[in-house]
PAZAPA-4460 file (N, C-alpha, C; in steps of 0.05 Angstrom, whole numbers, plus 32768, in hexadecimal, padded with zeros to 4 digits):
% residues 274
    n_x    n_y    n_z   ca_x   ca_y   ca_z    c_x    c_y    c_z   seq   type   mol
   8011   7FEA   7FFB   7FFF   8002   8002   8015   8017   7FFE     1      M     A
   8011   8029   7FF2   8019   8046   7FEE   8015   805C   7FFE     2      T     A
   8022   8062   801A   801C   8074   802C   8012   808B   8016     3      P     A
   7FFD   809C   8022   7FF8   80BB   8013   8007   80CB   801A     4      P     A
   801F   80CA   8033   8028   80E1   8035   8041   80D3   804A     5      C     A
   8051   80E9   8051   8069   80DA   8062   8069   80EC   807A     6      R     A
   804F   80E5   8088   804D   80EB   80A1   8063   80F0   80B1     7      R     A
   8077   80DE   80B4   8085   80D7   80CB   80A5   80DC   80C0     8      F     A
   80A5   80F2   80A9   80C1   80F4   80A6   80D0   80FC   80B8     9      E     A
   80EA   80EF   80BB   80F6   80F3   80CD   80FB   80EE   80EB    10      N     A
   80DD   80E6   80F0   80D4   80DF   8110   80E1   80C9   8112    11      K     A
   80E8   80C9   8128   80F2   80AE   8137   80E0   809C   8148    12      V     A
   80DA   808A   8140   80C7   8078   814A   80D3   8057   814F    13      A     A
   80CB   8055   8168   80CC   8039   8179   80BA   802A   817E    14      I     A
   80B3   800E   816E   80A6   8002   816A   80A7   7FE1   817E    15      V     A
   80A5   7FDE   8197   80A7   7FC5   81AB   8097   7FB2   8195    16      S     A
   80A3   7F97   8194   8097   7F80   817D   8097   7F89   8162    17      G     A
   80AB   7F93   8166   80A7   7F9C   8143   80B4   7F83   8130    18      G     A
   80B1   7F72   8134   80CC   7F5D   8128   80B4   7F4E   8115    19      A     A
   8097   7F4A   8120   807F   7F41   810A   8073   7F45   8111    20      D     A
   8057   7F3C   8100   803B   7F40   810B   8036   7F63   8101    21      G     A
   8027   7F6C   8117   8023   7F81   811B   802F   7F91   8119    22      M     A
   804A   7F8D   812F   805D   7F9F   8132   806C   7F9F   811A    23      G     A
   806A   7F8E   8106   8081   7F8B   80ED   8075   7F9F   80E0    24      A     A
   8058   7FA3   80DF   8041   7FAA   80C8   8045   7FCE   80C9    25      A     A
   8046   7FD0   80ED   804D   7FF0   80EE   806A   7FFC   80E9    26      C     A
   8079   7FE7   80EA   8095   7FE7   80E2   8094   7FF8   80C0    27      V     A
   8095   7FE3   80B1   8091   7FED   809E   807A   8004   8092    28      R     A
   8067   800D   80A1   805A   801C   8090   8065   8038   809F    29      Q     A
   8076   803B   80B8   8080   804E   80BF   8097   805C   80B1    30      L     A
   80A5   8043   80A6   80BF   803C   8098   80B4   8050   807C    31      A     A
   80A3   804A   8078   8094   804F   8058   8092   8073   805B    32      A     A
   8081   807A   8072   807D   808F   8073   8097   80A0   807F    33      E     A
   80B3   809B   8080   80C8   80AD   8087   80CE   80A5   809D    34      G     A
   80C8   8099   80AE   80CF   8097   80CA   80EA   808C   80CF    35      A     A
   80FD   808D   80E8   810C   8082   80EC   8109   806A   8101    36      I     A
   8102   8053   80F8   80FB   8040   810C   810F   802F   811E    37      V     A
   8102   8028   812E   8118   8013   8142   8105   7FFF   8150    38      C     A
   8109   7FE7   8144   80F5   7FD0   8146   8101   7FC2   8163    39      A     A
   80FA   7FBE   8178   8101   7FB3   818B   80EB   7F96   8190    40      L     A
   8104   7F82   818F   80F0   7F6D   8194   80FD   7F50   819F    41      D     A
   80FA   7F43   81AB   810D   7F29   81B4   8112   7F1C   81A4    42      V     A
   80FF   7F1B   818E   8106   7F06   8173   8118   7F18   8163    43      K     A
   8130   7F1A   8169   8145   7F2C   815E   814E   7F29   813F    44      I     A
   8153   7F0B   813E   8151   7F04   8123   813E   7F09   810B    45      D     A
   8126   7F14   8112   8110   7F17   8104   810B   7F34   8102    46      M     A
   8116   7F41   8110   8116   7F61   8115   812F   7F69   8105    47      A     A
   8146   7F60   8107   815C   7F65   80F4   8152   7F5A   80DC    48      R     A
   814F   7F50   80CF   8149   7F41   80B8   8130   7F53   80AA    49      G     A
   8117   7F61   80B8   810A   7F79   80B3   8115   7F8D   80AF    50      L     A
   812E   7F9C   80C2   8137   7FAD   80BB   8144   7FAA   80AA    51      A     A
   8155   7F9C   8099   8166   7F96   8082   8156   7F9A   806F    52      R     A
   813E   7F90   8076   8134   7F90   8058   8128   7FAE   8052    53      E     A
   8120   7FBC   8065   811A   7FD9   8064   812C   7FE9   8057    54      L     A
   8146   7FE2   8069   815C   7FF9   8064   815D   7FEF   8048    55      S     A
   8163   7FDE   8041   816D   7FD6   801B   8158   7FF1   800F    56      A     A
   813D   7FED   800E   8132   7FF9   8006   8129   801B   800D    57      A     A
   8144   8021   801D   8146   8042   801E   813A   8048   8036    58      G     A
   812D   803C   8047   8126   8047   8069   813F   8044   8077    59      A     A
   8134   8055   8090   8148   804D   80AD   813D   803E   80BD    60      E     A
   813D   801F   80B7   8137   8019   80D1   8149   800B   80E1    61      V     A
   8147   8005   80FC   8164   7FF4   810A   8151   7FE0   811B    62      H     A
   815C   7FC2   812A   8151   7FB4   8131   8164   7FB0   8150    63      A     A
   814F   7FB0   8162   8164   7FAC   817B   8156   7F99   818F    64      F     A
   8161   7F85   8195   815A   7F6C   81AA   814F   7F7E   81C9    65      E     A
   8134   7F73   81D0   812C   7F81   81E9   8118   7F6C   81F1    66      A     A
   811B   7F63   8209   8101   7F50   8217   80F4   7F68   8225    67      D     A
   80DC   7F6D   8219   80CF   7F8D   821F   80C3   7F81   8243    68      V     A
   80C5   7F73   824B   80C0   7F6D   8265   80D5   7F71   8278    69      T     A
   80E5   7F7D   826D   8104   7F7B   8276   810B   7F9B   8279    70      D     A
   8107   7FA0   8295   810C   7FC0   828F   8130   7FC6   828F    71      E     A
   813D   7FBF   828E   8157   7FC4   8289   815D   7FBB   8269    72      G     A
   8159   7FA0   8260   8155   7FA0   8241   814B   7FB3   8234    73      Q     A
   812D   7FC4   8237   8124   7FD8   822D   8130   7FEC   8227    74      F     A
   8132   7FF7   8245   8147   8012   8249   816B   800D   8232    75      R     A
   816E   7FF6   823A   8187   7FF6   8229   8185   7FF4   8210    76      A     A
   816B   7FEC   81FC   8166   7FF2   81E4   815B   8009   81D8    77      A     A
   8154   8012   81F5   8146   8032   81E5   815A   8040   81EC    78      L     A
   8174   8044   81FD   8186   8054   81F9   8199   8052   81DC    79      A     A
   819A   8039   81D4   81A2   8038   81B9   8195   8044   81A1    80      K     A
   8176   8046   81A6   816F   804E   8193   816D   806D   8198    81      A     A
   816B   807C   81AB   8173   80A2   81B9   818C   80A0   81A9    82      I     A
   81A3   808E   81AD   81BF   8096   81AB   81BB   8096   8187    83      A     A
   81A6   8094   8174   81A7   8098   815D   81A5   80B4   8150    84      L     A
   8194   80BB   815E   818A   80D5   8159   8188   80EE   816B    85      H     A
   8185   80E1   8185   8183   80F3   819C   8169   80F7   81A0    86      G     A
   8151   80E9   8194   8131   80E3   81A1   811C   80CD   819B    87      R     A
   810D   80D6   81A3   80F6   80C5   8198   80D9   80CD   819F    88      V     A
   80C7   80C9   818C   80BB   80D8   817F   80A1   80CC   817F    89      D     A
   80A0   80B2   8184   808C   80A3   8182   808E   8087   818D    90      I     A
   8080   8080   819E   8082   8064   81A4   806A   8056   819F    91      L     A
   806B   803C   8198   8057   8028   818E   805A   8008   819F    92      I     A
   804A   800B   81B3   804B   7FF2   81C5   803F   7FDB   81BB    93      N     A
   8042   7FC9   81A8   803C   7FAF   819A   8042   7F95   81AC    94      I     A
   8058   7F95   81B7   8059   7F7A   81C2   8049   7F6F   81DE    95      A     A
   8042   7F5B   81DB   8033   7F50   81F4   802F   7F34   81ED    96      G     A
   8017   7F2A   81FB   8009   7F09   81F7   7FF3   7F08   81FE    97      G     A
   7FE7   7EF4   81FB   7FD4   7EE2   8207   7FCD   7ECC   8214    98      S     A
   7FBD   7EC4   8218   7FBD   7EAD   822E   7FA1   7EAF   8236    99      A     A
   7F8E   7E9A   8234   7F73   7E90   823D   7F74   7E86   8259   100      S     A
   7F65   7E83   8269   7F52   7E76   827E   7F3A   7E7E   828A   101      G     A
   7F28   7E6A   8298   7F1C   7E72   82AF   7F27   7E7E   82C3   102      L     A
   7F1C   7E92   82D0   7F20   7E9E   82E9   7F27   7E8C   82FF   103      V     A
   7F14   7E7A   8303   7F0B   7E65   8311   7F28   7E50   8316   104      S     A
   7F34   7E51   82F8   7F47   7E38   82F8   7F62   7E3F   82EB   105      E     A
   7F6D   7E58   82E7   7F82   7E6A   82E3   7F96   7E68   82F8   106      T     A
   7FA7   7E5D   82F3   7FC1   7E68   82FF   7FCA   7E7F   8302   107      E     A
   7FD3   7E80   831B   7FD7   7EA1   8322   7FF7   7EA6   8309   108      L     A
   8000   7E98   8302   801D   7E9C   82F5   801A   7EA2   82DB   109      S     A
   7FFC   7EA1   82D2   7FED   7EA6   82AE   7FE6   7EC8   82B6   110      V     A
   7FDF   7ECB   82CE   7FDB   7EE1   82D6   7FF8   7EF9   82D2   111      Y     A
   8006   7EEE   82E4   8021   7EFE   82E2   802B   7F05   82C9   112      D     A
   8028   7EEB   82B8   803A   7EE9   829E   802C   7EFD   828D   113      R     A
   8014   7EFD   8288   8009   7F10   827D   8004   7F2B   8288   114      L     A
   8003   7F34   829E   8013   7F4B   82A9   8027   7F55   82A0   115      Y     A
   803D   7F42   82A1   805B   7F52   8296   805E   7F57   8280   116      S     A
   8050   7F3F   826C   8051   7F43   824A   8042   7F63   8242   117      L     A
   8026   7F62   824D   801C   7F78   8246   801B   7F93   8257   118      N     A
   8015   7F94   826B   800A   7FAB   8274   8027   7FB2   828C   119      F     A
   803A   7FA1   8290   8056   7FA9   82A0   8060   7FB7   8286   120      R     A
   8064   7FA7   8272   807A   7FAF   8259   8072   7FD2   8252   121      S     A
   8059   7FD6   8254   804B   7FEC   823E   8052   8004   8259   122      T     A
   8050   7FFF   8271   8060   800C   8283   807F   8014   8288   123      V     A
   8088   8002   827B   80A8   7FFE   8286   80B0   800D   826C   124      I     A
   809D   8011   8252   80AA   801D   8239   80A0   8036   823D   125      A     A
   808C   8040   824A   8079   805B   824F   8098   8067   8265   126      G     A
   8098   8061   8273   80AD   8066   8288   80C4   806D   827D   127      Q     A
   80D7   8060   8268   80EE   805F   8262   80E5   8072   8250   128      A     A
   80DD   8076   8234   80D4   808F   821F   80C8   80A8   8232   129      V     A
   80B3   80AA   823C   80AE   80C8   8243   80C2   80D5   8246   130      I     A
   80D8   80D8   8259   80DF   80E9   825A   80F0   80FB   8246   131      P     A
   80FB   80E4   8230   8104   80EF   8213   80F3   80FB   8202   132      H     A
   80DF   80F7   8208   80C5   810A   81F9   80BD   8121   820C   133      M     A
   80BE   8122   8224   80C1   813D   822D   80D8   8152   822A   134      R     A
   80EC   8147   8226   8107   8159   821C   80FC   815D   8205   135      K     A
   80F5   814C   81F5   80EF   8151   81D2   80D8   8168   81CE   136      A     A
   80C6   8171   81E7   80AD   8177   81E0   809A   8170   81DE   137      G     A
   809C   814C   81D9   8080   8146   81D4   8081   812D   81C1   138      G     A
   8069   811B   81BF   806F   8106   81B3   805B   80F8   81AC   139      G     A
   8053   80DE   81A6   8039   80D0   81A4   8040   80B2   81AE   140      S     A
   8031   809F   81BE   802E   808E   81C8   8015   807D   81C2   141      I     A
   8019   805F   81B2   8006   805E   81AB   800B   803B   81BD   142      V     A
   7FF7   802E   81D0   7FF5   8018   81DE   7FE3   8008   81D2   143      N     A
   7FE8   7FEC   81D3   7FE0   7FD9   81D0   7FC9   7FD0   81E1   144      M     A
   7FB6   7FD4   81DF   7F9A   7FC4   81EA   7F8F   7FAB   81D7   145      S     A
   7F72   7FB0   81DC   7F60   7F9C   81C8   7F44   7F9D   81CE   146      S     A
   7F38   7F93   81C0   7F14   7F93   81C6   7F15   7F82   81DF   147      I     A
   7F23   7F7C   81E2   7F23   7F5F   81FD   7F2B   7F70   8211   148      S     A
   7F36   7F8B   820D   7F30   7F9C   822F   7F1C   7FB1   822E   149      G     A
   7F0A   7FA9   821A   7EF2   7FBD   8217   7ED6   7FA9   8222   150      L     A
   7EDF   7F8E   8228   7EC1   7F7B   8223   7ED0   7F67   8238   151      R     A
   7EBD   7F53   8244   7EC7   7F3F   8250   7EC4   7F28   823F   152      G     A
   7ED6   7F12   823D   7ED6   7EF9   822C   7EDB   7EE4   823A   153      D     A
   7EC5   7ED8   8246   7EC1   7EB7   8253   7EE1   7EA4   824F   154      P     A
   7EEF   7E9E   825A   7F0B   7E93   825E   7F1A   7EA6   8251   155      D     A
   7F1A   7EB9   824E   7F33   7ECF   8249   7F3F   7EE3   825E   156      W     A
   7F3A   7EE2   8273   7F34   7EF2   828E   7F52   7EFF   8290   157      S     A
   7F6E   7EEE   8286   7F7F   7EF6   828E   7F87   7F08   8277   158      P     A
   7F7E   7F02   825E   7F81   7F12   8247   7F7A   7F32   8247   159      Y     A
   7F5C   7F2E   8246   7F44   7F40   8248   7F52   7F59   8264   160      N     A
   7F59   7F50   827D   7F5A   7F5C   828E   7F77   7F71   8290   161      S     A
   7F83   7F66   827E   7FA5   7F75   8278   7F9B   7F89   8263   162      M     A
   7F8D   7F81   8250   7F88   7F98   823E   7F79   7FAF   8241   163      K     A
   7F67   7FA6   825A   7F51   7FBD   8264   7F62   7FCE   8272   164      A     A
   7F73   7FC0   8283   7F8B   7FD0   8298   7FA0   7FE1   827D   165      A     A
   7FA4   7FE0   8271   7FAC   7FE9   8263   7F9E   8008   824E   166      I     A
   7F87   8007   8247   7F70   801B   8242   7F76   802D   8257   167      I     A
   7F72   8025   827B   7F76   803C   828D   7F88   8046   828C   168      S     A
   7FA0   802F   8288   7FBD   803F   828D   7FC3   8055   8275   169      L     A
   7FBC   805A   8263   7FBE   8064   8247   7FAB   8082   8250   170      T     A
   7F94   8081   825C   7F89   809A   8263   7F97   809E   8273   171      Q     A
   7F9D   809F   8290   7FB4   80A8   82A0   7FC7   80B1   8293   172      S     A
   7FD6   80A7   8284   7FEF   80B0   8274   7FE9   80C7   8264   173      M     A
   7FD3   80C6   824F   7FC8   80DB   824A   7FC8   80FA   8253   174      A     A
   7FBD   80F9   826E   7FBC   8110   8281   7FD0   8113   828B   175      W     A
   7FE9   8102   8290   7FFF   8107   829D   8010   8117   828E   176      E     A
   8014   810E   8273   8021   8110   8265   8016   8129   8250   177      E     A
   7FF9   8132   824C   7FF3   813E   8239   7FFC   8161   823A   178      G     A
   8007   8170   8257   8011   8181   825D   802C   8182   824C   179      Q     A
   803C   816D   8247   8059   816E   8237   8051   8169   821F   180      F     A
   803F   8172   8212   803C   8167   81F1   8033   8145   81EA   181      G     A
   8035   8135   8200   8038   811B   81F7   801F   8112   81F1   182      I     A
   8015   8105   81DF   7FF9   80F8   81DF   7FFC   80D6   81E6   183      R     A
   7FE7   80CD   81F0   7FEE   80AA   81F2   7FCB   80A7   81EE   184      V     A
   7FCF   8094   81DB   7FBB   808B   81D5   7FBC   8066   81D0   185      N     A
   7FA7   8055   81D2   7FA7   8038   81D0   7F95   8030   81B8   186      A     A
   7F9C   801C   81AE   7F88   800E   818C   7F7D   7FF5   81A6   187      I     A
   7F67   7FF1   8199   7F54   7FDE   81A5   7F55   7FC3   818C   188      C     A
   7F62   7FB5   8184   7F5E   7FA6   8164   7F4F   7F90   8170   189      P     A
   7F3C   7F86   8156   7F2A   7F75   815C   7F3E   7F5C   8156   190      G     A
   7F31   7F4B   8148   7F3F   7F2A   8139   7F50   7F39   811E   191      P     A
   7F65   7F33   8122   7F78   7F3D   8107   7F8A   7F24   8101   192      I     A
   7F8F   7F20   80E4   7F8C   7F0B   80DC   7FB8   7F07   80DB   193      G     A
   7FBB   7F0A   80F0   7FDB   7F06   80F0   7FE2   7EE6   80E8   194      S     A
   7FFB   7EDD   80E9   8008   7ED0   80EC   8000   7EBB   80FE   195      E     A
   8001   7EC3   8115   8005   7EB6   8130   7FE3   7EAF   8136   196      R     A
   7FD3   7EC9   8131   7FBB   7EC2   8133   7FAB   7EA9   8120   197      M     A
   7FB0   7EAE   8105   7FA6   7E91   80F8   7FB0   7E7B   80F7   198      L     A
   7FC9   7E82   810C   7FD6   7E5F   8111   7FCC   7E59   8126   199      A     A
   7FB5   7E61   8132   7FA8   7E5A   814E   7F8A   7E4D   814B   200      T     A
   7F86   7E60   8132   7F64   7E49   8132   7F66   7E42   8113   201      I     A
   7F4A   7E32   810F   7F49   7E23   80F5   7F30   7E36   80E2   202      D     A
   7F34   7E2A   80D0   7F20   7E38   80BD   7F09   7E3C   80C3   203      E     A
   7EFA   7E29   80D6   7EDE   7E25   80E2   7EDD   7E47   80F3   204      E     A
   7EF2   7E4A   8101   7EEF   7E67   8118   7EF9   7E77   810C   205      H     A
   7F03   7E7C   80F8   7F05   7E91   80E3   7EF6   7E9D   80D5   206      V     A
   7EE1   7E81   80CD   7EC5   7E8E   80BC   7EAE   7E94   80DB   207      A     A
   7EBE   7E8C   80ED   7EA3   7E9A   8100   7EAF   7EB4   810E   208      E     A
   7EBF   7EBC   810B   7ED2   7ED7   810F   7EC7   7EE3   80FC   209      Y     A
   7EBE   7EDF   80E2   7EBB   7EF1   80C5   7E98   7EF3   80CC   210      N     A
   7E8D   7ED9   80D9   7E71   7EDF   80DC   7E68   7EF0   80EF   211      H     A
   7E7D   7EFA   8101   7E7A   7F0E   811B   7E81   7F23   8113   212      A     A
   7E8D   7F2D   8105   7E8D   7F49   80F9   7E87   7F51   80E1   213      I     A
   7E7D   7F78   80E6   7E74   7F7A   80DB   7E77   7F7D   80B8   214      A     A
   7E94   7F7A   80B4   7E9E   7F7C   8099   7EA2   7F5F   808B   215      L     A
   7E9E   7F4F   80A0   7EA1   7F36   8090   7EB7   7F26   8096   216      G     A
   7ED1   7F33   80A0   7EE8   7F26   809B   7EFD   7F32   80B1   217      R     A
   7F12   7F1D   80B7   7F21   7F26   80CA   7F3B   7F3F   80B8   218      V     A
   7F44   7F49   80D2   7F52   7F64   80C5   7F71   7F5B   80C2   219      G     A
   7F7A   7F6A   80B3   7F98   7F6D   80A0   7FA7   7F78   80BC   220      G     A
   7FBE   7F71   80BB   7FD1   7F7E   80CC   7FDD   7F9B   80C3   221      A     A
   7FDA   7F9E   80AD   7FDB   7FB8   809A   7FCB   7FCB   80A5   222      D     A
   7FB3   7FC2   80A5   7F9A   7FD0   80AA   7F98   7FDF   80C7   223      E     A
   7FA5   7FC9   80DB   7FA2   7FD1   80F4   7FBB   7FE3   80F5   224      L     A
   7FD2   7FE3   80E7   7FDF   7FF3   80E5   7FE4   800F   80E2   225      A     A
   7FCD   8010   80CB   7FBF   8029   80C0   7FB3   8036   80E1   226      E     A
   7FA2   802B   80ED   7F8C   8036   8102   7FAF   8043   8116   227      A     A
   7FC2   802D   8120   7FD2   8037   8135   7FE5   8055   8129   228      I     A
   7FF3   8052   8106   7FFA   806E   8105   7FE8   8082   80FD   229      L     A
   7FCA   8087   8101   7FBE   8096   8101   7FC4   80A2   8120   230      F     A
   7FB9   8093   8131   7FC3   809A   814B   7FDF   80A9   8155   231      L     A
   7FEF   8097   8142   800E   80A7   814B   8013   80BA   813B   232      A     A
   7FFF   80C2   8127   800E   80D9   8111   8003   80F7   811E   233      S     A
   8004   810E   8114   8002   8125   811B   7FE4   8129   8114   234      D     A
   7FDA   8117   80F9   7FBF   811A   80F6   7FAD   8115   8113   235      Q     A
   7FB5   8105   8129   7FA0   8104   813E   7FAC   8119   8152   236      A     A
   7FBC   812A   8152   7FC6   8143   8160   7FB6   814C   8177   237      S     A
   7F9B   8141   8173   7F87   814A   818B   7F75   8136   8196   238      F     A
   7F82   8120   8197   7F7A   8103   819E   7F8F   80FA   81AE   239      V     A
   7F83   80F6   81CC   7F99   80EB   81DF   7F86   80E0   81F2   240      T     A
   7F90   80D0   8202   7F7A   80BC   8216   7F5F   80AF   8209   241      G     A
   7F68   80B2   81F4   7F55   8097   81DF   7F52   8080   81D8   242      A     A
   7F43   8068   81DD   7F50   804E   81CE   7F3B   8050   81B0   243      H     A
   7F48   8044   819B   7F3B   8046   8183   7F3D   802A   817F   244      L     A
   7F1C   8024   8173   7F1A   8008   816D   7F19   8005   8153   245      V     A
   7F27   7FF1   814B   7F29   7FE3   812E   7F22   7FC8   812B   246      A     A
   7F08   7FBD   812C   7EFB   7FA8   8128   7EED   7F9F   811A   247      D     A
   7EE8   7FA9   8103   7ED7   7FA5   80EF   7EBF   7FA5   80F3   248      G     A
   7EB6   7FB2   810F   7E9B   7FAF   8116   7E92   7F9D   812F   249      G     A
   7EA3   7F88   812E   7EA1   7F77   8146   7E8E   7F80   8162   250      L     A
   7E98   7F8D   816C   7E93   7F95   8188   7E7D   7FAE   817D   251      T     A
   7E6F   7FB6   8168   7E5C   7FC5   8160   7E41   7FB7   8162   252      A     A
   7E41   7FA0   816C   7E29   7F95   8170   7E2B   7F87   8194   253      T     A
   7E14   7F82   8197   7E0B   7F7D   81B4   7E18   7F53   81B7   254      T     A
   7E12   7F51   81A3   7E18   7F31   81A3   7E01   7F20   81A7   255      A     A
   7DEA   7F2E   81A8   7DD6   7F19   81AE   7DD3   7F06   8197   256      Q     A
   7DD4   7EE9   819D   7DCA   7EDF   818E   7DB6   7EDD   8181   257      P     A
   7D9F   7EEE   8182   7D83   7EED   8176   7D89   7F0A   8161   258      T     A
   7D9C   7F0C   815D   7DA8   7F27   814C   7DB6   7F1F   8134   259      T     A
   7DD4   7F1D   813C   7DE7   7F1C   8128   7DEB   7F03   811D   260      W     A
   7DF2   7EEB   8133   7DEB   7ED4   8127   7DD8   7ECA   8115   261      A     A
   7DC6   7ED5   8111   7DAC   7ECC   80FE   7DAC   7EE3   80E6   262      K     A
   7DCA   7EED   80E4   7DC7   7EFB   80D6   7DCE   7EF7   80B0   263      L     A
   7DC0   7EF4   80A4   7DC9   7EEE   8082   7DE1   7EF5   807E   264      P     A
   7DF0   7EEF   8077   7E0E   7EF0   8070   7E11   7EF5   8051   265      R     A
   7E1F   7F0C   8047   7E26   7F04   802A   7E45   7F05   8029   266      Q     A
   7E4D   7EFC   8011   7E71   7EF8   8012   7E75   7F12   8013   267      K     A
   7E85   7F14   8029   7E97   7F30   8032   7EA8   7F41   800E   268      P     A
   7EA9   7F5B   8016   7EB4   7F69   7FFD   7ECE   7F6A   7FFE   269      P     A
   7EE0   7F65   7FE4   7EFC   7F62   7FEA   7F0C   7F7E   7FFD   270      P     A
   7F1C   7F7E   8007   7F2D   7F94   8010   7F2C   7FAC   7FF8   271      R     A
   7F33   7FC3   7FFB   7F39   7FD8   7FEA   7F51   7FD8   7FE6   272      R     A
   7F5E   7FD3   7FD8   7F7A   7FD7   7FD4   7F89   7FBA   7FD8   273      G     A
   7F80   7FA4   7FDF   7F8B   7F8D   7FE4   7F7B   7F78   7FDF   274      G     A
***
């Protein structure tokens, strides 16, 4: 997809979890629009491969190894990124994880792991980056939440609760940092057909998702990246403390079985541009 403009010309962007999936889609689009991109990921070989590919095409993309749950590793990677150009303008927190389980049966270690992967890692990144953004006079942070942070799903409380916490954290950060010109928003994706998602469900479950979504299909990683980059860009200069839902209309219904489940569905139209 050809970007309509170069919204991020010479801006320094950090993407955690930037090696593959939604993170890599953000890295690609940021690079295409002129950003200097630093992809942080524990999957360093994949991150380096992406950086080499995009750099060979004329972009400036760097890869740094970091486990985002480890404060020392994140700060060390950030220091390398800051050393390149002396600032960071954009932080996109993609890295995270998921797990299912009933509240009555799930071991606390599962909650602890997801707390570290999703919520604590977002706090670590914010605490490390915000002083640099304040010094530069502003910046934009996009945190990864989910529609699972807006509703309760049975058997998914470990994941849902952490994503809900990220929305509340985002709102607090927006109020704390607005006076310094720093905007903080959250993205709430619905089903995105990444390789990781499609590897965990079969065709029948994909069809069920398609039926539950107003647009009749799961989303693409590039489509989610477009929504994230809108929040990160100056086009959203008066948007902060918000959570943008990008779910193809999945949460636009009450999900009562007497309504959408019996709705006759036609074959969905093809994606525009793809």
